[in-house]
C-alpha positions in Angstrom: 80.6 69.0 94.4 83.7 71.4 93.8 86.0 71.7 90.7 89.8 72.3 91.2 92.4 73.1 88.9 95.9 71.5 89.2 99.0 74.8 89.0 102.5 73.5 88.5 105.0 76.2 89.9 107.8 75.8 88.0 111.2 76.8 88.5 110.8 78.7 85.3 108.1 80.6 87.5 110.3 81.6 90.4 113.0 82.4 88.6 111.0 84.9 86.5 108.4 85.8 89.3 109.1 89.8 90.6 108.5 90.1 94.5 105.9 92.2 95.8 103.9 91.8 92.0 99.9 90.5 92.5 100.5 89.8 88.7 104.3 88.2 88.1 105.1 86.3 91.4 105.7 82.6 90.3 102.0 81.7 91.1 100.6 84.2 89.0 102.5 83.4 86.7 101.8 79.2 86.5 98.0 80.1 87.3 97.7 82.6 84.2 99.5 79.4 82.4 96.7 77.6 83.0 94.0 80.3 82.9 95.0 80.5 79.3 94.8 76.5 78.1 90.9 76.8 79.5 90.0 80.5 78.4 92.3 81.8 75.5 91.4 85.4 75.4 94.3 87.2 76.1 93.0 89.8 78.6 92.3 87.7 81.6 93.7 88.5 84.4 95.1 87.4 87.6 95.8 88.5 90.9 97.3 86.7 93.8 96.9 87.9 97.6 98.1 87.1 100.5 95.3 84.6 100.8 93.9 85.0 98.0 93.4 84.6 94.0 91.3 87.2 91.8 90.6 85.3 88.4 89.1 88.2 86.0 87.2 86.8 83.4 86.5 89.0 79.9 82.8 87.8 78.6 81.1 89.1 76.3 77.6 90.1 76.5 75.0 91.7 73.9 76.1 94.9 74.6 80.1 94.0 74.5 82.6 93.3 77.3 81.8 92.3 81.2 84.1 91.4 83.2 83.6 88.7 85.9 85.2 87.5 88.5 86.4 84.4 91.0 88.0 85.0 94.4 89.5 81.5 95.2 91.4 80.9 98.7 94.7 79.9 98.3 96.3 76.9 100.5 98.2 77.5 103.4 101.4 75.5 101.3 101.0 79.0 98.7 100.0 81.5 101.3 103.8 80.5 103.2 105.4 80.2 99.5 104.3 83.9 98.5 105.4 84.8 102.3 108.7 84.2 101.5 109.4 84.6 98.0 108.5 88.2 98.8 110.9 88.3 101.7 113.8 86.8 99.1 113.3 83.5 101.4 114.4 80.3 99.3 111.4 78.2 98.0 110.7 75.8 95.3 108.9 74.2 93.0 105.4 72.9 93.6 102.1 71.8 92.4 98.7 73.0 94.1 95.1 72.2 94.0 92.9 75.1 93.7 89.2 75.0 94.6 87.4 77.0 91.9 
């Protein structure tokens, strides 16, 4: 059985988002907001690509910091959002369910 993370991409995320940015596009901003609620460490990183999201999480090992990461497939509607946003086409707020 899979777990899901619900992500709300808001109008503010769209206004603040940067085109062609893996870490500052609207989807990355929205996922980062959810991740910060779940994992309060400040140094988690969200990278949005064409078809996937990479979430890098800091894991503290006995000998110091270690980075763990997971790759999550973006739903088709999110892939289309990224494509349109990067090309200055109209996009609007949406809700995503990401399988984690």
